[in-house]
Every structure is written in C-alpha cells, then in structure tokens.
All heavy atoms as TSV, in Angstrom:
chain	resi	resn	atom	element	x	y	z
A	1	MET	N	N	33.345	164.344	122.721
A	1	MET	CA	C	34.118	163.990	123.898
A	1	MET	C	C	35.491	163.502	123.424
A	1	MET	O	O	35.604	162.767	122.465
A	1	MET	CB	C	33.390	162.902	124.679
A	1	MET	CG	C	34.178	162.490	125.883
A	1	MET	SD	S	33.592	161.289	127.066
A	1	MET	CE	C	31.999	160.795	126.718
A	2	SER	N	N	36.537	163.903	124.130
A	2	SER	CA	C	37.882	163.517	123.722
A	2	SER	C	C	38.217	162.114	124.223
A	2	SER	O	O	37.638	161.627	125.195
A	2	SER	CB	C	38.907	164.519	124.246
A	2	SER	OG	O	39.040	164.382	125.638
A	3	PHE	N	N	39.185	161.515	123.560
A	3	PHE	CA	C	39.604	160.161	123.924
A	3	PHE	C	C	40.207	160.137	125.324
A	3	PHE	O	O	39.962	159.213	126.095
A	3	PHE	CB	C	40.607	159.642	122.890
A	3	PHE	CG	C	41.103	158.261	123.187
A	3	PHE	CD1	C	40.292	157.167	122.989
A	3	PHE	CD2	C	42.388	158.061	123.670
A	3	PHE	CE1	C	40.734	155.880	123.267
A	3	PHE	CE2	C	42.846	156.789	123.943
A	3	PHE	CZ	C	42.017	155.697	123.743
A	4	ALA	N	N	40.995	161.145	125.665
A	4	ALA	CA	C	41.633	161.182	126.989
A	4	ALA	C	C	40.583	161.257	128.097
A	4	ALA	O	O	40.692	160.555	129.109
A	4	ALA	CB	C	42.584	162.369	127.079
A	5	LEU	N	N	39.574	162.075	127.920
A	5	LEU	CA	C	38.511	162.183	128.921
A	5	LEU	C	C	37.743	160.874	129.046
A	5	LEU	O	O	37.417	160.431	130.159
A	5	LEU	CB	C	37.569	163.329	128.544
A	5	LEU	CG	C	36.456	163.661	129.527
A	5	LEU	CD1	C	37.051	164.066	130.872
A	5	LEU	CD2	C	35.598	164.768	128.977
A	6	TYR	N	N	37.487	160.229	127.929
A	6	TYR	CA	C	36.809	158.936	127.945
A	6	TYR	C	C	37.635	157.901	128.694
A	6	TYR	O	O	37.122	157.140	129.513
A	6	TYR	CB	C	36.555	158.477	126.500
A	6	TYR	CG	C	35.720	157.228	126.397
A	6	TYR	CD1	C	34.334	157.317	126.324
A	6	TYR	CD2	C	36.304	155.966	126.363
A	6	TYR	CE1	C	33.558	156.175	126.223
A	6	TYR	CE2	C	35.544	154.826	126.271
A	6	TYR	CZ	C	34.169	154.939	126.197
A	6	TYR	OH	O	33.408	153.807	126.108
A	7	MET	N	N	38.932	157.870	128.448
A	7	MET	CA	C	39.795	156.881	129.099
A	7	MET	C	C	39.959	157.156	130.587
A	7	MET	O	O	40.042	156.224	131.388
A	7	MET	CB	C	41.164	156.828	128.413
A	7	MET	CG	C	41.145	156.126	127.075
A	7	MET	SD	S	40.350	154.506	127.065
A	7	MET	CE	C	41.366	153.587	128.173
A	8	ILE	N	N	39.995	158.427	130.983
A	8	ILE	CA	C	40.080	158.745	132.413
A	8	ILE	C	C	38.845	158.223	133.135
A	8	ILE	O	O	38.944	157.600	134.194
A	8	ILE	CB	C	40.262	160.260	132.617
A	8	ILE	CG1	C	41.654	160.683	132.183
A	8	ILE	CG2	C	40.024	160.646	134.077
A	8	ILE	CD1	C	41.859	162.183	132.119
A	9	GLY	N	N	37.680	158.464	132.566
A	9	GLY	CA	C	36.446	157.953	133.159
A	9	GLY	C	C	36.418	156.438	133.199
A	9	GLY	O	O	35.982	155.838	134.198
A	10	PHE	N	N	36.887	155.809	132.147
A	10	PHE	CA	C	36.879	154.348	132.113
A	10	PHE	C	C	37.869	153.764	133.112
A	10	PHE	O	O	37.595	152.737	133.732
A	10	PHE	CB	C	37.181	153.836	130.703
A	10	PHE	CG	C	36.889	152.375	130.553
A	10	PHE	CD1	C	35.599	151.943	130.325
A	10	PHE	CD2	C	37.891	151.427	130.665
A	10	PHE	CE1	C	35.311	150.600	130.209
A	10	PHE	CE2	C	37.620	150.082	130.552
A	10	PHE	CZ	C	36.317	149.663	130.318
A	11	LEU	N	N	39.024	154.404	133.298
A	11	LEU	CA	C	39.998	153.927	134.277
A	11	LEU	C	C	39.462	154.064	135.705
A	11	LEU	O	O	39.725	153.199	136.544
A	11	LEU	CB	C	41.322	154.666	134.113
A	11	LEU	CG	C	42.127	154.296	132.875
A	11	LEU	CD1	C	43.341	155.203	132.746
A	11	LEU	CD2	C	42.540	152.833	132.908
A	12	ILE	N	N	38.723	155.133	135.977
A	12	ILE	CA	C	38.091	155.275	137.288
A	12	ILE	C	C	37.072	154.165	137.498
A	12	ILE	O	O	37.007	153.552	138.572
A	12	ILE	CB	C	37.458	156.670	137.430
A	12	ILE	CG1	C	38.554	157.734	137.492
A	12	ILE	CG2	C	36.559	156.744	138.673
A	12	ILE	CD1	C	38.041	159.150	137.413
A	13	PHE	N	N	36.277	153.863	136.474
A	13	PHE	CA	C	35.319	152.768	136.542
A	13	PHE	C	C	36.033	151.436	136.778
A	13	PHE	O	O	35.629	150.637	137.618
A	13	PHE	CB	C	34.507	152.711	135.245
A	13	PHE	CG	C	33.709	151.458	135.077
A	13	PHE	CD1	C	32.551	151.259	135.812
A	13	PHE	CD2	C	34.118	150.462	134.199
A	13	PHE	CE1	C	31.812	150.094	135.669
A	13	PHE	CE2	C	33.391	149.304	134.052
A	13	PHE	CZ	C	32.233	149.119	134.790
A	14	LEU	N	N	37.125	151.215	136.053
A	14	LEU	CA	C	37.884	149.977	136.176
A	14	LEU	C	C	38.489	149.827	137.574
A	14	LEU	O	O	38.486	148.729	138.137
A	14	LEU	CB	C	38.978	149.935	135.111
A	14	LEU	CG	C	39.787	148.666	134.978
A	14	LEU	CD1	C	38.886	147.491	134.634
A	14	LEU	CD2	C	40.838	148.832	133.910
A	15	ALA	N	N	38.972	150.912	138.135
A	15	ALA	CA	C	39.524	150.871	139.491
A	15	ALA	C	C	38.435	150.516	140.504
A	15	ALA	O	O	38.675	149.736	141.435
A	15	ALA	CB	C	40.153	152.212	139.838
A	16	GLY	N	N	37.246	151.055	140.328
A	16	GLY	CA	C	36.134	150.732	141.224
A	16	GLY	C	C	35.727	149.276	141.136
A	16	GLY	O	O	35.466	148.627	142.159
A	17	VAL	N	N	35.685	148.751	139.941
A	17	VAL	CA	C	35.333	147.338	139.763
A	17	VAL	C	C	36.408	146.435	140.374
A	17	VAL	O	O	36.091	145.450	141.043
A	17	VAL	CB	C	35.123	147.016	138.264
A	17	VAL	CG1	C	35.015	145.526	138.024
A	17	VAL	CG2	C	33.894	147.724	137.738
A	18	GLY	N	N	37.668	146.791	140.173
A	18	GLY	CA	C	38.762	146.009	140.758
A	18	GLY	C	C	38.743	146.050	142.270
A	18	GLY	O	O	38.971	145.032	142.933
A	19	TRP	N	N	38.465	147.205	142.829
A	19	TRP	CA	C	38.399	147.341	144.290
A	19	TRP	C	C	37.239	146.517	144.846
A	19	TRP	O	O	37.383	145.818	145.851
A	19	TRP	CB	C	38.274	148.804	144.659
A	19	TRP	CG	C	38.240	149.076	146.137
A	19	TRP	CD1	C	38.979	148.457	147.096
A	19	TRP	CD2	C	37.425	150.025	146.799
A	19	TRP	NE1	N	38.673	148.983	148.323
A	19	TRP	CE2	C	37.731	149.950	148.176
A	19	TRP	CE3	C	36.491	150.952	146.376
A	19	TRP	CZ2	C	37.103	150.756	149.114
A	19	TRP	CZ3	C	35.881	151.759	147.325
A	19	TRP	CH2	C	36.186	151.649	148.664
A	20	ALA	N	N	36.084	146.590	144.194
A	20	ALA	CA	C	34.922	145.813	144.647
A	20	ALA	C	C	35.209	144.318	144.570
A	20	ALA	O	O	34.823	143.562	145.477
A	20	ALA	CB	C	33.702	146.163	143.804
A	21	ALA	N	N	35.874	143.879	143.527
A	21	ALA	CA	C	36.213	142.459	143.404
A	21	ALA	C	C	37.207	142.046	144.487
A	21	ALA	O	O	37.113	140.940	145.035
A	21	ALA	CB	C	36.787	142.175	142.015
A	22	SER	N	N	38.134	142.924	144.810
A	22	SER	CA	C	39.104	142.624	145.861
A	22	SER	C	C	38.424	142.501	147.219
A	22	SER	O	O	38.735	141.592	147.995
A	22	SER	CB	C	40.162	143.721	145.898
A	22	SER	OG	O	41.053	143.523	146.962
A	23	VAL	N	N	37.499	143.401	147.510
A	23	VAL	CA	C	36.755	143.355	148.779
A	23	VAL	C	C	35.884	142.106	148.837
A	23	VAL	O	O	35.704	141.511	149.909
A	23	VAL	CB	C	35.918	144.646	148.950
A	23	VAL	CG1	C	34.947	144.527	150.100
A	23	VAL	CG2	C	36.830	145.846	149.145
A	24	ALA	N	N	35.381	141.672	147.680
A	24	ALA	CA	C	34.520	140.489	147.627
A	24	ALA	C	C	35.316	139.191	147.754
A	24	ALA	O	O	34.717	138.123	147.860
A	24	ALA	CB	C	33.722	140.481	146.330
A	25	GLY	N	N	36.645	139.275	147.721
A	25	GLY	CA	C	37.468	138.087	147.914
A	25	GLY	C	C	37.863	137.365	146.645
A	25	GLY	O	O	38.280	136.206	146.701
A	26	VAL	N	N	37.766	138.037	145.509
A	26	VAL	CA	C	38.170	137.420	144.246
A	26	VAL	C	C	39.702	137.375	144.205
A	26	VAL	O	O	40.356	138.358	144.559
A	26	VAL	CB	C	37.613	138.234	143.051
A	26	VAL	CG1	C	38.082	137.662	141.729
A	26	VAL	CG2	C	36.092	138.283	143.108
A	27	PRO	N	N	40.293	136.264	143.790
A	27	PRO	CA	C	41.763	136.182	143.716
A	27	PRO	C	C	42.346	137.239	142.776
A	27	PRO	O	O	41.748	137.589	141.752
A	27	PRO	CB	C	42.027	134.777	143.173
A	27	PRO	CG	C	40.803	134.003	143.493
A	27	PRO	CD	C	39.667	134.981	143.450
A	28	SER	N	N	43.515	137.746	143.131
A	28	SER	CA	C	44.115	138.847	142.374
A	28	SER	C	C	44.444	138.457	140.928
A	28	SER	O	O	44.432	139.316	140.049
A	28	SER	CB	C	45.365	139.353	143.080
A	28	SER	OG	O	46.310	138.322	143.201
A	29	LEU	N	N	44.718	137.187	140.668
A	29	LEU	CA	C	44.971	136.757	139.297
A	29	LEU	C	C	43.739	136.998	138.420
A	29	LEU	O	O	43.845	137.523	137.304
A	29	LEU	CB	C	45.354	135.276	139.252
A	29	LEU	CG	C	45.565	134.676	137.864
A	29	LEU	CD1	C	46.774	135.319	137.196
A	29	LEU	CD2	C	45.729	133.183	137.947
A	30	TYR	N	N	42.564	136.648	138.934
A	30	TYR	CA	C	41.331	136.846	138.172
A	30	TYR	C	C	40.982	138.325	138.030
A	30	TYR	O	O	40.446	138.748	137.003
A	30	TYR	CB	C	40.175	136.092	138.812
A	30	TYR	CG	C	40.362	134.592	138.803
A	30	TYR	CD1	C	40.041	133.820	139.909
A	30	TYR	CD2	C	40.868	133.946	137.692
A	30	TYR	CE1	C	40.214	132.447	139.907
A	30	TYR	CE2	C	41.045	132.576	137.674
A	30	TYR	CZ	C	40.716	131.832	138.791
A	30	TYR	OH	O	40.897	130.476	138.777
A	31	ILE	N	N	41.308	139.120	139.045
A	31	ILE	CA	C	41.081	140.561	138.952
A	31	ILE	C	C	41.965	141.143	137.851
A	31	ILE	O	O	41.518	141.958	137.046
A	31	ILE	CB	C	41.354	141.249	140.303
A	31	ILE	CG1	C	40.331	140.792	141.341
A	31	ILE	CG2	C	41.314	142.764	140.151
A	31	ILE	CD1	C	40.611	141.290	142.743
A	32	GLY	N	N	43.225	140.708	137.784
A	32	GLY	CA	C	44.132	141.194	136.748
A	32	GLY	C	C	43.688	140.810	135.352
A	32	GLY	O	O	43.724	141.626	134.437
A	33	ILE	N	N	43.256	139.575	135.198
A	33	ILE	CA	C	42.775	139.115	133.885
A	33	ILE	C	C	41.536	139.900	133.469
A	33	ILE	O	O	41.432	140.372	132.334
A	33	ILE	CB	C	42.492	137.603	133.908
A	33	ILE	CG1	C	43.794	136.821	134.054
A	33	ILE	CG2	C	41.736	137.169	132.653
A	33	ILE	CD1	C	43.603	135.348	134.330
A	34	GLY	N	N	40.601	140.058	134.385
A	34	GLY	CA	C	39.390	140.821	134.083
A	34	GLY	C	C	39.694	142.276	133.774
A	34	GLY	O	O	39.084	142.871	132.883
A	35	ALA	N	N	40.661	142.858	134.502
A	35	ALA	CA	C	41.024	144.254	134.255
A	35	ALA	C	C	41.633	144.427	132.869
A	35	ALA	O	O	41.329	145.400	132.176
A	35	ALA	CB	C	41.999	144.735	135.323
A	36	LEU	N	N	42.471	143.499	132.445
A	36	LEU	CA	C	43.054	143.586	131.104
A	36	LEU	C	C	41.998	143.462	130.015
A	36	LEU	O	O	42.031	144.181	129.012
A	36	LEU	CB	C	44.127	142.517	130.915
A	36	LEU	CG	C	45.459	142.784	131.598
A	36	LEU	CD1	C	46.393	141.596	131.413
A	36	LEU	CD2	C	46.096	144.040	131.038
A	37	ILE	N	N	41.052	142.557	130.221
A	37	ILE	CA	C	39.980	142.390	129.234
A	37	ILE	C	C	39.126	143.653	129.162
A	37	ILE	O	O	38.823	144.156	128.078
A	37	ILE	CB	C	39.130	141.155	129.574
A	37	ILE	CG1	C	39.954	139.879	129.359
A	37	ILE	CG2	C	37.851	141.122	128.743
A	37	ILE	CD1	C	39.305	138.630	129.889
A	38	LEU	N	N	38.745	144.191	130.335
A	38	LEU	CA	C	37.931	145.406	130.341
A	38	LEU	C	C	38.695	146.603	129.778
A	38	LEU	O	O	38.100	147.456	129.112
A	38	LEU	CB	C	37.442	145.711	131.755
A	38	LEU	CG	C	36.325	144.825	132.276
A	38	LEU	CD1	C	36.013	145.170	133.727
A	38	LEU	CD2	C	35.082	144.975	131.428
A	39	LEU	N	N	40.002	146.675	130.032
A	39	LEU	CA	C	40.793	147.764	129.472
A	39	LEU	C	C	40.817	147.695	127.949
A	39	LEU	O	O	40.682	148.711	127.271
A	39	LEU	CB	C	42.213	147.716	130.031
A	39	LEU	CG	C	43.139	148.850	129.619
A	39	LEU	CD1	C	42.607	150.177	130.126
A	39	LEU	CD2	C	44.529	148.599	130.159
A	40	GLY	N	N	40.960	146.501	127.403
A	40	GLY	CA	C	40.914	146.345	125.948
A	40	GLY	C	C	39.572	146.756	125.366
A	40	GLY	O	O	39.509	147.459	124.355
A	41	ILE	N	N	38.503	146.359	126.031
A	41	ILE	CA	C	37.165	146.750	125.574
A	41	ILE	C	C	37.005	148.263	125.663
A	41	ILE	O	O	36.433	148.896	124.770
A	41	ILE	CB	C	36.089	146.024	126.405
A	41	ILE	CG1	C	36.097	144.532	126.086
A	41	ILE	CG2	C	34.706	146.628	126.158
A	41	ILE	CD1	C	35.233	143.702	127.003
A	42	GLY	N	N	37.535	148.859	126.723
A	42	GLY	CA	C	37.450	150.312	126.879
A	42	GLY	C	C	38.203	151.059	125.805
A	42	GLY	O	O	37.741	152.081	125.297
A	43	ILE	N	N	39.370	150.564	125.431
A	43	ILE	CA	C	40.142	151.219	124.374
A	43	ILE	C	C	39.423	151.115	123.037
A	43	ILE	O	O	39.299	152.097	122.300
A	43	ILE	CB	C	41.558	150.635	124.299
A	43	ILE	CG1	C	42.361	151.045	125.535
A	43	ILE	CG2	C	42.275	151.088	123.021
A	43	ILE	CD1	C	43.700	150.359	125.654
A	44	PHE	N	N	38.916	149.923	122.721
A	44	PHE	CA	C	38.185	149.760	121.455
A	44	PHE	C	C	36.957	150.654	121.395
A	44	PHE	O	O	36.693	151.303	120.382
A	44	PHE	CB	C	37.766	148.305	121.249
A	44	PHE	CG	C	38.886	147.390	120.873
A	44	PHE	CD1	C	38.996	146.138	121.426
A	44	PHE	CD2	C	39.847	147.782	119.959
A	44	PHE	CE1	C	40.027	145.282	121.093
A	44	PHE	CE2	C	40.886	146.940	119.604
A	44	PHE	CZ	C	40.978	145.683	120.179
A	45	SER	N	N	36.177	150.695	122.469
A	45	SER	CA	C	34.973	151.517	122.449
A	45	SER	C	C	35.318	153.006	122.479
A	45	SER	O	O	34.621	153.812	121.869
A	45	SER	CB	C	34.047	151.152	123.607
A	45	SER	OG	O	34.662	151.407	124.847
A	46	GLY	N	N	36.402	153.378	123.165
A	46	GLY	CA	C	36.811	154.780	123.186
A	46	GLY	C	C	37.246	155.274	121.825
A	46	GLY	O	O	36.910	156.387	121.418
A	47	VAL	N	N	37.985	154.450	121.120
A	47	VAL	CA	C	38.405	154.830	119.766
A	47	VAL	C	C	37.195	154.943	118.854
A	47	VAL	O	O	37.079	155.876	118.061
A	47	VAL	CB	C	39.424	153.810	119.217
A	47	VAL	CG1	C	39.647	154.006	117.727
A	47	VAL	CG2	C	40.734	153.918	119.963
A	48	GLY	N	N	36.271	154.014	118.987
A	48	GLY	CA	C	35.075	154.051	118.139
A	48	GLY	C	C	34.181	155.241	118.419
A	48	GLY	O	O	33.608	155.833	117.507
A	49	ARG	N	N	34.066	155.639	119.665
A	49	ARG	CA	C	33.177	156.750	120.014
A	49	ARG	C	C	33.799	158.112	119.753
A	49	ARG	O	O	33.075	159.081	119.524
A	49	ARG	CB	C	32.762	156.667	121.475
A	49	ARG	CG	C	31.832	155.539	121.777
A	49	ARG	CD	C	31.449	155.563	123.253
A	49	ARG	NE	N	30.684	154.386	123.613
A	49	ARG	CZ	C	29.365	154.329	123.579
A	49	ARG	NH1	N	28.681	155.382	123.201
A	49	ARG	NH2	N	28.742	153.236	123.919
A	50	THR	N	N	35.109	158.225	119.829
A	50	THR	CA	C	35.748	159.533	119.687
A	50	THR	C	C	36.401	159.737	118.337
A	50	THR	O	O	36.995	160.772	118.098
A	50	THR	CB	C	36.807	159.734	120.795
A	50	THR	OG1	O	37.802	158.714	120.683
A	50	THR	CG2	C	36.184	159.688	122.164
A	51	ARG	N	N	36.313	158.755	117.448
A	51	ARG	CA	C	36.907	158.894	116.117
A	51	ARG	C	C	36.181	159.987	115.340
A	51	ARG	O	O	34.963	160.099	115.386
A	51	ARG	CB	C	36.794	157.563	115.383
A	51	ARG	CG	C	37.456	157.587	114.024
A	51	ARG	CD	C	37.364	156.252	113.369
A	51	ARG	NE	N	35.957	155.907	113.225
A	51	ARG	CZ	C	35.507	154.774	112.734
A	51	ARG	NH1	N	36.340	153.859	112.353
A	51	ARG	NH2	N	34.216	154.540	112.622
A	52	GLY	N	N	36.943	160.788	114.632
A	52	GLY	CA	C	36.359	161.855	113.821
A	52	GLY	C	C	35.570	161.296	112.654
A	52	GLY	O	O	35.874	160.231	112.128
A	53	LYS	N	N	34.542	162.028	112.283
A	53	LYS	CA	C	33.715	161.627	111.138
A	53	LYS	C	C	34.477	161.832	109.843
A	53	LYS	O	O	35.173	162.834	109.667
A	53	LYS	CB	C	32.416	162.421	111.099
A	53	LYS	CG	C	31.583	162.296	112.353
A	53	LYS	CD	C	31.021	160.910	112.484
A	53	LYS	CE	C	30.133	160.837	113.730
A	53	LYS	NZ	N	29.810	159.523	114.134
A	54	ASP	N	N	34.357	160.880	108.936
A	54	ASP	CA	C	34.986	161.004	107.628
A	54	ASP	C	C	34.226	162.017	106.789
A	54	ASP	O	O	32.995	161.999	106.760
A	54	ASP	CB	C	34.994	159.659	106.902
A	54	ASP	CG	C	35.883	158.632	107.597
A	54	ASP	OD1	O	36.830	159.066	108.276
A	54	ASP	OD2	O	35.621	157.430	107.465
A	55	PRO	N	N	34.943	162.910	106.110
A	55	PRO	CA	C	34.236	163.890	105.256
A	55	PRO	C	C	33.578	163.202	104.066
A	55	PRO	O	O	34.104	162.225	103.537
A	55	PRO	CB	C	35.344	164.848	104.800
A	55	PRO	CG	C	36.620	164.101	105.002
A	55	PRO	CD	C	36.384	163.101	106.087
A	56	SER	N	N	32.467	163.706	103.669
A	56	SER	CA	C	31.724	163.124	102.544
A	56	SER	C	C	32.376	163.438	101.218
A	56	SER	O	O	32.865	164.487	100.983
A	56	SER	CB	C	30.299	163.654	102.494
A	56	SER	OG	O	29.671	163.476	103.715
C-alpha cells in the first residue's frame, strides 16, 4: 500500500472523528489538539507500514 493512499484514508478517518466530536459538543480547541496528535500518529504509522524493506 502506498503512503499517499494510507494518508488519504487516515485523513478521512480524522475528519470523521473531528466531526463526531464537534457534534458531541467538544470545544474546538480540544478537537484541534486531538487532531494534531492523531495526525502525528498517522504519519508515524504510515511511514512505518509503507517503508520499503531493506535488502539483505
């Protein structure tokens, strides 16, 4: 799976979580902080999952 495809899926997930938090009445400051944290986790996991294997 490519990194771009992984990030597109993760951004869609992040948008859904942010929208649900907004509907639930969470303050926008906390939504922004949570979104930044989740985006960082998504980038780290995306790089780890899509990194090419080192040749032996």
